[in-house]
Structure formats: structure tokens, C-alpha cells
N, C-alpha and C positions, 0 to 999 in steps of 0.2 A: 539454112546453110546447105549447099550442094554436098552430097556425101563424097563427091570426087575432089572437093577442095579441102585443103588443110586449114584447120582453125589457127588463127594468128594469136600467139601469146606475146603480149608486150610487157616486158619486165623493166621496171624502173628502180634503180638503186642509187642512193646518194653517192656522188663521186668519192667522198671520203670512205664510205662503207665499201664501195666497189674496190677501191685501192687496198683496203684492209683485207678484203676477200682474196684478192689476187696476190697479196704479199706472202701468204703462207698457205700453200695448197693442202697442208695436212691439218689445218685448224678446223675442228668440227663445231666450233661455236657459231650458231646461226646469227645472221645479221638481218635487220629489218629491210623490207622492200615492198614494192607495190606491183601487183600483177593485173593487167587488163586483158580480159577474155571477152571479145565482143563488146557489149555495153556494160559488162559486169566489172567493177573495180574491187579488188581484193587486197587486204593488207596481209602480208605473209612474212615468214622467216625463211631465209635461204642459206644453204651451205653446199659445199661440194659433196659429192657422193662417190663411193667406190674406193678401190685401193690403187692398183697400178694404173687405172684409167685417169687418175688425177694428173698424171704427168703429160697427158696428151694435150695438144693445142686447143682442141674443142672439148670443153669441160662438160661434165654431167652434174646435175643438181638435185638436191633434196629440198622439197618445198613443203613447209608446214603452214596450214592456214591459221591465221591469227584473228582476223575479223572479216567475215564470220569464221568461227572455228571449224565449222563443217561446211563443205561446199560439194555439191553433187554426191552427197553420201560419204564423203571421205574427209579425213582430218589432215591427210598429207598425200603427196604424190611424188614420183620420181621422174625426172626428165633425163633420159639417156641419150648421149651424143651418138652412140653407135659408130664411133670414129674409125675403128679397125674393120668394120664391115662395109666393103665397097657397095653392097646392095642396099644397105640401111634397112633391110626388111627381115633379116634372119630371126631376130628376137621375136618379133610379132608373129611371123610365120610359125615359129616353134610353139608359142603359147596358144595360138589358134588351133594348131595340130593337137596339142595336149587336150584342149577343151573338147575337140571333136572325138577323141578316143575315150572321153569320160574321166579325165584327170582334172581335179581342181587346179585352176591356173589363174594368174592375174589377168585382168582385162588390160588392153593396151590400145593406143591410137597414135598415129603420127600427127605432129603439130609443127608449126613454123614459129621459131622463137626469135625475138629481137630483144636486145638489152640496151636501154638508154638510146633507142632509135637506130642502133646498128644491128644489121642482120647477123644472127648467129647460126641460122640455118634449120635444117630438118632435124627434129628430135622425136624420140618415142616416149610418150607419156605412159608410165607404168603405174598400175594400181598397187598400193601398199597392201601387204598381207598382214592384217591386224584385226582388231575386233570389228571394224567397219566392213572389212572383207567378209567376215562371217555373217554379219547382220544383213548385208545386201543379198546374201544367198539364203537367208532364213535358216542358217545352220545352227545346231545346238551350241550353247555356251562352251567355250574351251580355251585352251592356251595356244599361243603361237611362239615357236622358237625359230630363229634364223640360224642357219648353218653358215658361220662367217669365215671359217678357215678350215684347213685340212684336218684338224682334230675332230671334226664332225664326221668321223669315219666309221661310226658304230663299233669301235674297237676299244679294248682296254689299253692299247698302246697308242702313244702319240704319233701322229703322222709327221709331225714337225721335228721333234727331237729324238724319235725312236725309243723313248723310254716309257715306262708305265705312267699313265696319266695320274696327276696328283688329285684330280677331280673328274668324275665321270661326265660332267656337263661341259667339259672343255670343248671349245669349238662352237658353242651355241650362245646366242644372245636371246634372252627372253623378251619378245616384243609385247606380249600380252599374257597375263597369268599371275600366279601367286607362288609362294614358296613351296607349297605342297606339289605343285606341278613340276617344279625343279626336281624334287625328290622322286617323283614318278618317272621322270625322264632318266634319272640316274639308275633307278630300279630296272627300267626296261633295258638299258645298255648292259647292266650287270647280268640280267637273266639271259639275254640273247648270246652272251659270251660264255656263260658258265653252265647252261642247261645241257645235260648229256644228250648225245645224238638221238637216243631212243625216245626221249621225252620232248624233243624240240618242236616237232610238228604241232603237238597239242599246246605246249606252253607259249609259243610265240603268238598264237592267235588270241591270247589273253591281253596282249599288248599292242599288236599291230594289225591293221586292216590289210591282210596279206594280199588279197586279190587286187586291191587298189594299188598296192606297191608294185605288183607285177605289171599292171598297166603302165605305171610310171616308168618302170624298168624298160618296157617295150618302147615307150616314147623316147627315152634318153638314148637307147640303142639305135633307134631309127634316125634320130636327128644327129647322132654321133657327137654328143657333148662330152668329150673326155674329161672336162673340168668339173662335171656336175655330180660325180659319184660321192665325193667326200665334202663338198660344199656347194654353194649355189643352189640351195633348196631350202624350203621351210618345212617344219613339222607342225601339224595341227593336231592337238589332243582333244578329241571329242569327249567331253566329260559325260555325255549321256551313255556312250558305249564303252568308254574307258580305253578306246583304241586310238593309236596314232595314224595319221595319214600324211603323205608326203606331197609337197607342192613344188613345182619347178620354179627357178629364179635365175635371171641373167643367162639367156640362151643365144647370145650373138655369135659365139664360137661354135657354129653348127652348119649343117647343110654344105659340108665340103670345105670349110675354112676353120682355122684354129684361132686362139686368142690374139695372135699377132696378124691375123688376116692372111696367113699363108694357106695355100691349098693343102688339103689332107686327102690321102687316098681313102677309098671306100672301105678298106679293111683295117683301119687304124684302131677301131674299138671292137673287141670281140663280142659276140652276142651274149656271152655269159656275164658281161658287165664286170664291175669291180665293187669293192668294199665288203666288210665282214658280214653285214646282214644279207646282202645278195648271195654271197658264197654259201651261207648257212641255209638260206631258203632253197637254193637250187640243189642242195645236197639231199633234200627231201623229194622222193620220186613223185608224189602227188602234186607238189608245188611246181616241180620242174615240168611236168606234163601240162599243167595248167598254163604256165608261161609259154610253152611251145604252141598251145592252141590259140592263146591270145595273139602271139606274133603272127601266126598263120592268118587269123581273122583280119588283123590290121593290114597285112601285106596284100590281102585280097581286096579289101574295101576302101582303105584310107590312105595307105602309103603307096600311092600309084601316081604316075605322071598325069594320068587322066583326071584324077581327083585334085591334085595339087597345082597343076599348071594354071587353071583359071584363077586360083587364089594368088599365085605369084604375079600373074599378068595384071590383076586388079590392083594390087599394091603398087606395082610399077607405074601403072596408068595414073594413080593418085599422086605419086611422089614426083614423077618426071618433070612436071612444069616448074618445080621448085629447086631443082638441082643447080641451075645457073645462079640462083639467088643465095646459095649456100657457099660462103667463102672458103670452106674447108674441103669441099668435094667438087666444086665446079671445074677444077682443072683435071679431074679424073672422070669426066663424063663418059669417055669411051669405055673405061673399065665398068662403070655403072651400067652402061648399055649391054655389056656382054654377060653380066652376072646371071640373068634369068636362065640363059642356056647352061651356064655352069651348074646352077642349082638343080635344074631338071635332069641334067646328065648325071649328077651325083645321086639323085633319088633313084634313077634307073639302076645305076651300078650298085648302090648300097642295098637296094631291094634284092637284087640278084645275089649279092654276097650273103645276105641273111638267109635267103631261101636255100642256098647251097650249103649252109652250115646248121640248118635246123636239126640235122641228125645227131649233133653233139648233145642234144637235149633228150635223146631217146633213153 
């Protein structure tokens, strides 16, 4: 397979099951289907994925492998429609950027999907963050929690109803782990909220890989994912070290566009970021200085037009031949063609904005 060609994913669902799938977009019950990738035929379970994105014409899917149960080292994958991203590359560009700066991130690749012989178009296949994710990277055993809504804000207060949380693990869904891991997550959130200021620097390092978090914070600030501070991330609890690490998730609303595909100004997200953990970490002078140095390093070496332009152009070169075959974006080809310039212009402006505000971290 030429690396410049998209792999064809041919999905076959019994018409009655397909009708059932389309009847209720909020139904999470998976339905049986078959998936053909090259010469490989797989039996799978399929369901819609996401929250507000289920309302879009171009649906996103969660696929669990049934026979075989493990395929290419994974037990499940996500197929993202990227419907509100005119470029169709922002998510992948973000994850590749996070990987480049040393933050654990899901692998991703663009594919071309058809369902029952009808073209559904360009999709981004996302690796699931679970025990297979850890195994592929030879990481120590651990737990994985998904931050599924705004209550995953590292606070004692609910982001949704503005009251004290009835449980400290609200906002999280355990993807992999045990009951003890849930208790440890609750303990971490309690400690980060109740530890006195004078003891916080020492205490938080018993629970969180602080330097890794600061690299993640740098990544989210550079890509300007406003939506990613209180959800759209995963937590990995490394049982060997007893420390949590943070993993980005769903980064299509980035590089100058929001979740509705609207343009965002380069100053929309402040460089101090958001959420309770970020605020408490940046209240510690040594952590704040470390964050400043990390940002400076990234701005010099990684977050530059010179570094990112070839990556943007390569993704466009790969996707462009398939735009006219995608029934949901072929009428927006002109906008698709203009997106690389918008992304690169945003990188330059955002980079300048961050440089000009580094002094707030002094």
C-alpha cells in the first residue's frame, strides 16, 4: 500500500440492523457488522460515538472487534467523521504534535469508509486509550480513566450544576482498572484541592507526573483546544510509579477553529490555561518557571511554521484525491483548499501571542 493512499474500509451492515442504528442516534447498544480492510474480513460490533457530533449528517463510529477479538494489537477503534473541520486534519495534526513534544497520545490515520457499498468519505481512525494502548508502548500496568464531561475539572465543585460533587470521580469513566484505582483517583482530587499552599509542591508530586502535565499544558495551549481542559482527555495511572499522566483526546477544535468550525482568534485561550490543577500548579514558582521553559523550548523547535508546514502539506497531499468522493465535503472543496493557509497563519499568530505573554509566568 502506497503511504500516500488512504486504506479503504468497507463496512457491511444488515439493512435491518442499519435501519435500527439510524433510528435512534443516542442508542449505545452495539450492532453486528462486517468490516473488510484489504483482504482481511473482520466480524465487528458497531455503534455511534461522541455526544453532540451524533447530530451531524456524517456520523462517527465506535468499532469493537469480535472475530478476531484483537486486530493489529487493538480490541477497538474509533472512526471520526471530523465533520466540522473543513481541513479534516486538525485532530491528527494535534496528536502528531503532542507525540512530537513527548506527550502520550493516540495513534491515528486517515482512511476512506464505505457502508454497504456507498461512499461515506474520509475518516480519521483513532486508537483507543486502554490496556492495549499501554501494552503496545510497553508501559507499566495501570488504570485508564476517560474524562467524559465537564465534571472532570480536577475540582470539588461540579462544572455542570455548580454544586459540591456528590462523588469525586464524577466526570470520569473507568476504561481499564479496578475499584482501588477509583479510590486513588478520588484521593488525588481531594489532595490537590485541600493540601495547603505551603505543602502543595511536595504533595502533588506523590500523585501526578507534574513535568508530563506541563508538557500536555503546553500542547493544549499551542493548539488552542479550549474544550480540552475539563474533558477530552484521559488519565493513565502508572501503578509502578503511583503517578497519573494525562493523554489528549478529540482535538478537532484546534489550529484556529472551534467545535462548530468557526474561526477563533489567536488570543482566545490564555497561556495560563484553565482548570483547578493547572491553577494550583502554576501557583508554585518552580512549576511555573518549568512551564515557561518548556513553552520556550517548544516555540523554538516544534511550534513553528517551518516545522509544521511540511506535515500539513503531507496530510493534504494524502487526502486531496479523496475529497470529491466524500459526499459530505465535496461541495466545500474550495474551503478545504484554503485551510492549510489558515492553519499556518494561525500557527504564526498564536506563536507570537504566546511569546509576547511569556512574561506573565515570571
